[in-house]
Backbone as JSON Lines, residues from 0, in Angstrom:
{"i":0,"aa":"M","n":[-19.9,0.27,3.44],"ca":[-19.72,-0.54,4.3],"c":[-18.18,-1.2,4.26]}
{"i":1,"aa":"A","n":[-17.49,-1.36,5.4],"ca":[-16.12,-1.65,5.35],"c":[-15.93,-2.82,4.68]}
{"i":2,"aa":"G","n":[-14.79,-2.86,3.82],"ca":[-14.5,-4.06,2.92],"c":[-15.09,-4.08,1.56]}
{"i":3,"aa":"E","n":[-16.25,-3.52,1.33],"ca":[-16.85,-3.44,0.15],"c":[-16.16,-2.49,-0.91]}
{"i":4,"aa":"P","n":[-16.01,-2.71,-2.22],"ca":[-15.43,-1.78,-3.21],"c":[-16.35,-0.47,-3.2]}
{"i":5,"aa":"Q","n":[-15.81,0.52,-3.39],"ca":[-16.16,1.92,-3.45],"c":[-16.08,2.38,-4.86]}
{"i":6,"aa":"A","n":[-17.33,3.01,-5.19],"ca":[-17.31,3.23,-6.74],"c":[-16.31,4.31,-7.11]}
{"i":7,"aa":"D","n":[-16.05,5.28,-6.09],"ca":[-15.07,6.43,-6.53],"c":[-13.74,6.56,-5.8]}
{"i":8,"aa":"C","n":[-13.54,5.17,-5.62],"ca":[-12.0,4.95,-5.04],"c":[-11.01,4.39,-6.11]}
{"i":9,"aa":"L","n":[-10.03,5.36,-6.27],"ca":[-9.01,4.83,-7.35],"c":[-8.45,3.57,-7.04]}
{"i":10,"aa":"F","n":[-8.17,3.01,-5.73],"ca":[-7.49,1.87,-5.47],"c":[-8.47,0.82,-5.72]}
{"i":11,"aa":"C","n":[-9.77,0.83,-5.55],"ca":[-10.68,-0.12,-5.77],"c":[-10.78,-0.33,-7.2]}
{"i":12,"aa":"K","n":[-10.64,0.79,-8.06],"ca":[-10.78,0.78,-9.52],"c":[-9.52,-0.04,-10.01]}
{"i":13,"aa":"I","n":[-8.35,0.07,-9.28],"ca":[-7.14,-0.88,-9.78],"c":[-7.39,-2.33,-9.29]}
{"i":14,"aa":"V","n":[-7.9,-2.62,-8.31],"ca":[-8.33,-3.8,-7.92],"c":[-9.04,-4.4,-9.06]}
{"i":15,"aa":"A","n":[-10.03,-3.75,-9.38],"ca":[-11.26,-4.34,-10.39],"c":[-10.43,-4.37,-11.85]}
{"i":16,"aa":"G","n":[-9.41,-3.75,-11.91],"ca":[-8.81,-3.84,-13.36],"c":[-9.41,-2.76,-14.17]}
{"i":17,"aa":"E","n":[-10.08,-1.62,-13.59],"ca":[-10.75,-0.41,-14.38],"c":[-9.65,0.72,-14.56]}
{"i":18,"aa":"V","n":[-8.58,0.73,-13.95],"ca":[-7.54,1.62,-14.07],"c":[-6.26,1.04,-14.05]}
{"i":19,"aa":"P","n":[-5.47,1.22,-14.92],"ca":[-4.14,0.5,-15.08],"c":[-3.17,1.05,-13.93]}
{"i":20,"aa":"A","n":[-2.18,-0.06,-13.78],"ca":[-1.19,0.09,-12.67],"c":[-0.11,-0.82,-13.13]}
{"i":21,"aa":"T","n":[1.16,-0.53,-12.63],"ca":[2.19,-1.51,-12.93],"c":[2.31,-2.28,-11.83]}
{"i":22,"aa":"V","n":[1.44,-3.65,-11.84],"ca":[1.34,-4.47,-10.67],"c":[2.78,-5.16,-10.73]}
{"i":23,"aa":"V","n":[3.32,-5.46,-9.49],"ca":[4.52,-6.25,-9.14],"c":[4.4,-7.43,-8.46]}
{"i":24,"aa":"R","n":[3.32,-7.6,-7.65],"ca":[2.77,-8.79,-6.87],"c":[1.27,-8.65,-6.86]}
{"i":25,"aa":"E","n":[0.75,-10.05,-6.63],"ca":[-0.65,-9.85,-6.42],"c":[-0.96,-11.34,-5.78]}
{"i":26,"aa":"T","n":[-1.74,-11.2,-4.67],"ca":[-2.18,-12.41,-3.99],"c":[-3.69,-12.42,-3.99]}
{"i":27,"aa":"E","n":[-4.21,-13.43,-3.23],"ca":[-5.63,-13.69,-3.12],"c":[-6.11,-12.49,-2.52]}
{"i":28,"aa":"T","n":[-5.52,-11.75,-1.52],"ca":[-5.92,-10.49,-0.58],"c":[-5.39,-9.27,-0.92]}
{"i":29,"aa":"T","n":[-4.2,-9.27,-1.75],"ca":[-3.56,-8.0,-1.75],"c":[-2.96,-7.68,-3.12]}
{"i":30,"aa":"V","n":[-2.82,-6.51,-3.59],"ca":[-2.05,-6.13,-4.93],"c":[-1.01,-5.07,-4.45]}
{"i":31,"aa":"A","n":[0.12,-5.19,-5.11],"ca":[1.22,-4.34,-4.94],"c":[1.52,-3.76,-6.36]}
{"i":32,"aa":"F","n":[1.82,-2.33,-6.38],"ca":[1.86,-1.58,-7.64],"c":[2.98,-0.6,-7.48]}
{"i":33,"aa":"R","n":[3.53,-0.3,-8.48],"ca":[4.62,0.99,-8.51],"c":[3.78,2.18,-8.25]}
{"i":34,"aa":"D","n":[4.37,3.12,-7.37],"ca":[3.74,4.42,-7.17],"c":[4.03,5.28,-8.44]}
{"i":35,"aa":"I","n":[3.02,5.96,-9.05],"ca":[3.06,6.88,-10.0],"c":[4.0,8.03,-9.86]}
{"i":36,"aa":"N","n":[4.16,8.46,-8.67],"ca":[4.99,9.58,-8.37],"c":[6.02,9.18,-7.45]}
{"i":37,"aa":"P","n":[6.95,8.17,-7.79],"ca":[8.1,7.75,-6.85],"c":[8.92,8.63,-6.08]}
{"i":38,"aa":"Q","n":[9.14,8.29,-4.74],"ca":[9.89,9.09,-3.84],"c":[11.11,8.46,-3.61]}
{"i":39,"aa":"A","n":[11.55,7.12,-4.21],"ca":[12.62,6.4,-3.93],"c":[12.77,5.59,-4.98]}
{"i":40,"aa":"P","n":[13.92,4.84,-5.41],"ca":[14.0,4.03,-6.53],"c":[13.05,2.8,-6.44]}
{"i":41,"aa":"T","n":[12.66,2.32,-5.25],"ca":[11.62,1.42,-4.92],"c":[10.66,2.11,-4.3]}
{"i":42,"aa":"H","n":[9.47,2.19,-4.95],"ca":[8.34,2.96,-4.23],"c":[7.01,2.15,-4.71]}
{"i":43,"aa":"V","n":[6.75,1.23,-3.95],"ca":[5.68,0.42,-4.33],"c":[4.43,0.41,-3.31]}
{"i":44,"aa":"L","n":[3.31,0.36,-3.68],"ca":[2.08,0.63,-2.65],"c":[1.65,-0.98,-2.49]}
{"i":45,"aa":"V","n":[1.32,-1.26,-1.43],"ca":[0.78,-2.59,-1.21],"c":[-0.64,-2.24,-0.65]}
{"i":46,"aa":"I","n":[-1.83,-2.79,-1.12],"ca":[-3.18,-2.38,-0.79],"c":[-3.74,-3.78,-0.66]}
{"i":47,"aa":"P","n":[-4.89,-3.78,0.53],"ca":[-5.81,-5.0,0.48],"c":[-6.7,-4.66,-0.72]}
{"i":48,"aa":"K","n":[-7.15,-5.79,-1.03],"ca":[-8.19,-5.73,-2.27],"c":[-9.53,-5.34,-1.82]}
{"i":49,"aa":"A","n":[-9.72,-5.56,-0.38],"ca":[-11.09,-5.1,0.31],"c":[-10.82,-3.48,0.52]}
{"i":50,"aa":"H","n":[-11.94,-2.79,0.58],"ca":[-11.71,-1.54,0.96],"c":[-11.67,-1.25,2.39]}
{"i":51,"aa":"Y","n":[-10.77,-0.47,2.83],"ca":[-10.9,0.02,4.34],"c":[-10.12,1.44,4.13]}
{"i":52,"aa":"A","n":[-10.75,2.52,4.64],"ca":[-10.54,3.76,4.69],"c":[-8.88,4.06,4.98]}
{"i":53,"aa":"D","n":[-8.27,3.4,5.98],"ca":[-7.01,3.87,6.62],"c":[-6.48,2.59,7.26]}
{"i":54,"aa":"A","n":[-5.15,2.78,7.45],"ca":[-4.68,1.52,8.25],"c":[-5.36,1.24,9.62]}
{"i":55,"aa":"A","n":[-5.57,2.39,10.41],"ca":[-6.21,1.9,11.79],"c":[-7.52,1.12,11.25]}
{"i":56,"aa":"T","n":[-8.37,1.67,10.52],"ca":[-9.74,0.92,10.25],"c":[-9.38,-0.45,9.94]}
{"i":57,"aa":"L","n":[-8.21,-0.82,9.1],"ca":[-8.05,-2.03,8.47],"c":[-7.6,-2.95,9.61]}
{"i":58,"aa":"A","n":[-6.65,-2.31,10.39],"ca":[-5.98,-3.21,11.57],"c":[-7.35,-3.51,12.5]}
{"i":59,"aa":"S","n":[-8.03,-2.7,13.05],"ca":[-9.11,-2.85,13.74],"c":[-10.07,-4.0,13.13]}
{"i":60,"aa":"A","n":[-10.6,-3.68,12.0],"ca":[-11.65,-4.64,11.39],"c":[-10.97,-5.75,10.8]}
{"i":61,"aa":"A","n":[-9.92,-5.98,10.23],"ca":[-9.33,-7.25,9.58],"c":[-7.98,-7.33,9.9]}
{"i":62,"aa":"P","n":[-7.59,-7.69,11.22],"ca":[-6.13,-7.82,11.53],"c":[-5.42,-8.88,10.68]}
{"i":63,"aa":"G","n":[-5.95,-9.87,10.22],"ca":[-5.25,-10.84,9.49],"c":[-5.12,-10.26,7.97]}
{"i":64,"aa":"L","n":[-5.93,-9.43,7.5],"ca":[-5.83,-8.67,6.29],"c":[-4.5,-7.63,6.57]}
{"i":65,"aa":"A","n":[-4.51,-7.15,7.5],"ca":[-3.42,-6.16,7.79],"c":[-2.13,-6.87,7.74]}
{"i":66,"aa":"A","n":[-2.02,-7.91,8.45],"ca":[-0.92,-8.84,8.3],"c":[-0.63,-9.33,6.9]}
{"i":67,"aa":"D","n":[-1.35,-9.56,6.1],"ca":[-1.15,-9.82,4.55],"c":[-0.34,-8.6,3.82]}
{"i":68,"aa":"V","n":[-0.99,-7.38,4.24],"ca":[-0.41,-6.23,3.65],"c":[1.13,-6.12,4.14]}
{"i":69,"aa":"L","n":[1.27,-6.23,5.36],"ca":[2.9,-6.19,5.87],"c":[3.53,-7.33,5.27]}
{"i":70,"aa":"R","n":[3.18,-8.65,5.31],"ca":[3.97,-9.58,4.7],"c":[4.13,-9.33,3.36]}
{"i":71,"aa":"E","n":[3.48,-9.03,2.65],"ca":[3.69,-8.63,0.98],"c":[4.66,-7.49,0.75]}
{"i":72,"aa":"A","n":[4.55,-6.4,1.88],"ca":[5.52,-5.17,1.96],"c":[6.83,-5.92,1.99]}
{"i":73,"aa":"G","n":[7.06,-6.83,2.82],"ca":[8.53,-7.55,2.9],"c":[8.82,-8.31,1.73]}
{"i":74,"aa":"E","n":[7.84,-8.79,1.15],"ca":[8.06,-9.47,-0.22],"c":[8.37,-8.72,-1.32]}
{"i":75,"aa":"V","n":[7.85,-7.57,-1.45],"ca":[8.29,-6.69,-2.36],"c":[9.47,-6.16,-2.14]}
{"i":76,"aa":"A","n":[9.9,-5.82,-1.04],"ca":[11.27,-5.54,-0.8],"c":[12.38,-6.45,-1.23]}
{"i":77,"aa":"S","n":[12.0,-7.68,-0.78],"ca":[12.97,-8.82,-1.06],"c":[13.04,-9.06,-2.44]}
{"i":78,"aa":"E","n":[11.9,-8.99,-3.35],"ca":[12.01,-9.12,-4.75],"c":[13.0,-7.89,-5.49]}
{"i":79,"aa":"D","n":[12.88,-6.71,-4.8],"ca":[13.74,-5.5,-5.45],"c":[15.16,-5.53,-4.83]}
{"i":80,"aa":"N","n":[15.41,-6.71,-4.28],"ca":[16.51,-6.86,-3.34],"c":[16.95,-5.71,-2.51]}
{"i":81,"aa":"A","n":[16.04,-5.17,-1.92],"ca":[16.33,-4.09,-0.82],"c":[16.81,-4.74,0.56]}
{"i":82,"aa":"E","n":[17.93,-4.35,0.86],"ca":[18.42,-4.91,2.15],"c":[17.97,-4.17,3.33]}
{"i":83,"aa":"S","n":[17.63,-2.8,3.04],"ca":[16.92,-1.9,4.05],"c":[15.71,-1.52,3.44]}
{"i":84,"aa":"Y","n":[14.63,-1.08,4.08],"ca":[13.78,-0.46,3.42],"c":[12.62,0.15,4.45]}
{"i":85,"aa":"R","n":[11.67,0.93,4.08],"ca":[10.69,1.48,5.0],"c":[9.34,1.28,4.56]}
{"i":86,"aa":"V","n":[8.59,0.97,5.52],"ca":[7.08,0.56,5.33],"c":[6.09,1.58,6.16]}
{"i":87,"aa":"V","n":[5.57,2.57,5.09],"ca":[4.79,3.62,5.84],"c":[3.12,3.61,5.46]}
{"i":88,"aa":"F","n":[2.5,3.85,6.41],"ca":[1.17,4.05,6.32],"c":[0.92,5.45,6.68]}
{"i":89,"aa":"N","n":[0.41,6.27,5.81],"ca":[-0.05,7.5,5.99],"c":[-1.66,7.48,6.43]}
{"i":90,"aa":"T","n":[-1.91,7.94,7.65],"ca":[-3.53,7.69,8.03],"c":[-4.09,9.18,8.23]}
{"i":91,"aa":"G","n":[-4.86,9.78,7.37],"ca":[-5.43,11.19,7.3],"c":[-4.81,11.84,6.48]}
{"i":92,"aa":"S","n":[-5.62,12.95,6.23],"ca":[-5.07,13.9,5.2],"c":[-4.02,14.77,5.88]}
{"i":93,"aa":"G","n":[-4.11,15.01,7.12],"ca":[-2.86,15.86,7.95],"c":[-1.66,14.88,7.71]}
{"i":94,"aa":"A","n":[-1.46,13.56,7.46],"ca":[-0.53,12.76,7.43],"c":[-0.03,12.53,6.08]}
{"i":95,"aa":"G","n":[-0.67,13.26,4.96],"ca":[-0.3,13.19,3.71],"c":[-1.34,12.1,3.15]}
{"i":96,"aa":"Q","n":[-2.27,11.29,3.67],"ca":[-3.1,10.33,2.92],"c":[-3.83,10.91,2.02]}
{"i":97,"aa":"T","n":[-3.76,10.72,0.46],"ca":[-4.4,11.32,-0.56],"c":[-5.54,10.41,-0.98]}
{"i":98,"aa":"V","n":[-5.54,9.15,-0.98],"ca":[-6.34,8.08,-1.25],"c":[-6.64,7.35,-0.23]}
{"i":99,"aa":"F","n":[-8.13,7.27,0.0],"ca":[-8.66,6.73,1.16],"c":[-9.03,5.36,1.35]}
{"i":100,"aa":"H","n":[-8.11,4.6,0.79],"ca":[-7.95,3.09,0.6],"c":[-6.65,2.75,1.37]}
{"i":101,"aa":"A","n":[-6.88,1.99,2.5],"ca":[-5.61,1.68,3.24],"c":[-4.42,0.91,2.29]}
{"i":102,"aa":"H","n":[-3.45,1.6,2.41],"ca":[-2.2,1.18,1.79],"c":[-0.76,1.41,2.21]}
{"i":103,"aa":"A","n":[0.12,0.55,2.04],"ca":[1.59,0.72,2.63],"c":[2.41,1.21,1.5]}
{"i":104,"aa":"H","n":[3.14,2.11,1.84],"ca":[4.28,2.57,0.87],"c":[5.39,1.75,1.32]}
{"i":105,"aa":"V","n":[6.12,1.16,0.18],"ca":[7.49,0.38,0.45],"c":[8.44,1.01,-0.06]}
{"i":106,"aa":"L","n":[9.33,1.88,0.64],"ca":[10.4,2.76,0.07],"c":[11.86,2.16,0.29]}
{"i":107,"aa":"A","n":[12.72,2.09,-0.79],"ca":[14.11,1.54,-0.58],"c":[14.7,2.17,-1.89]}
{"i":108,"aa":"G","n":[16.16,1.82,-1.74],"ca":[16.88,2.01,-2.81],"c":[17.93,3.66,-2.69]}
{"i":109,"aa":"R","n":[17.43,4.36,-1.52],"ca":[18.25,5.49,-1.36],"c":[18.21,5.64,0.32]}
{"i":110,"aa":"G","n":[18.97,6.54,0.54],"ca":[19.14,6.94,2.1],"c":[17.81,7.34,2.42]}
{"i":111,"aa":"L","n":[17.23,6.75,3.8],"ca":[16.11,7.35,4.15],"c":[16.31,7.88,5.49]}
{"i":112,"aa":"Q","n":[16.25,9.32,5.97],"ca":[16.63,9.92,6.85],"c":[15.73,9.72,8.11]}
{"i":113,"aa":"W","n":[16.01,9.74,9.58],"ca":[15.02,9.64,10.39],"c":[15.31,10.69,11.36]}
{"i":114,"aa":"P","n":[14.13,11.66,11.53],"ca":[12.81,11.28,11.3],"c":[12.38,11.72,9.88]}
{"i":115,"aa":"P","n":[11.36,10.94,9.38],"ca":[10.84,11.38,8.25],"c":[10.1,12.84,7.99]}
{"i":116,"aa":"G","n":[10.04,13.21,6.94],"ca":[8.96,14.53,6.95],"c":[10.0,15.68,7.1]}
């Protein structure tokens, strides 16, 4: 069921404190932590505490929670003194999503070419 913790989800385990992560921010609805394989000097994942498989599902089922994730992405960038940053949601394995719990990548601290990829 959407929103419910999934026993086999890495990010649900991070939310539950069962898997360690370098948490940089936490709110009532979100957790932000450093990516274990950073692609930029600032590379933080912002996730909703509730489980939704991807960004599209999150936005459709819980738009207020999707807004919380985006707001926290901005706070993460601000706390890292990032004047420019990118927020990326990979949706589906073909787009590079490897953990099927909605999450935003906050990337900053180096030139980020466009288009990405």
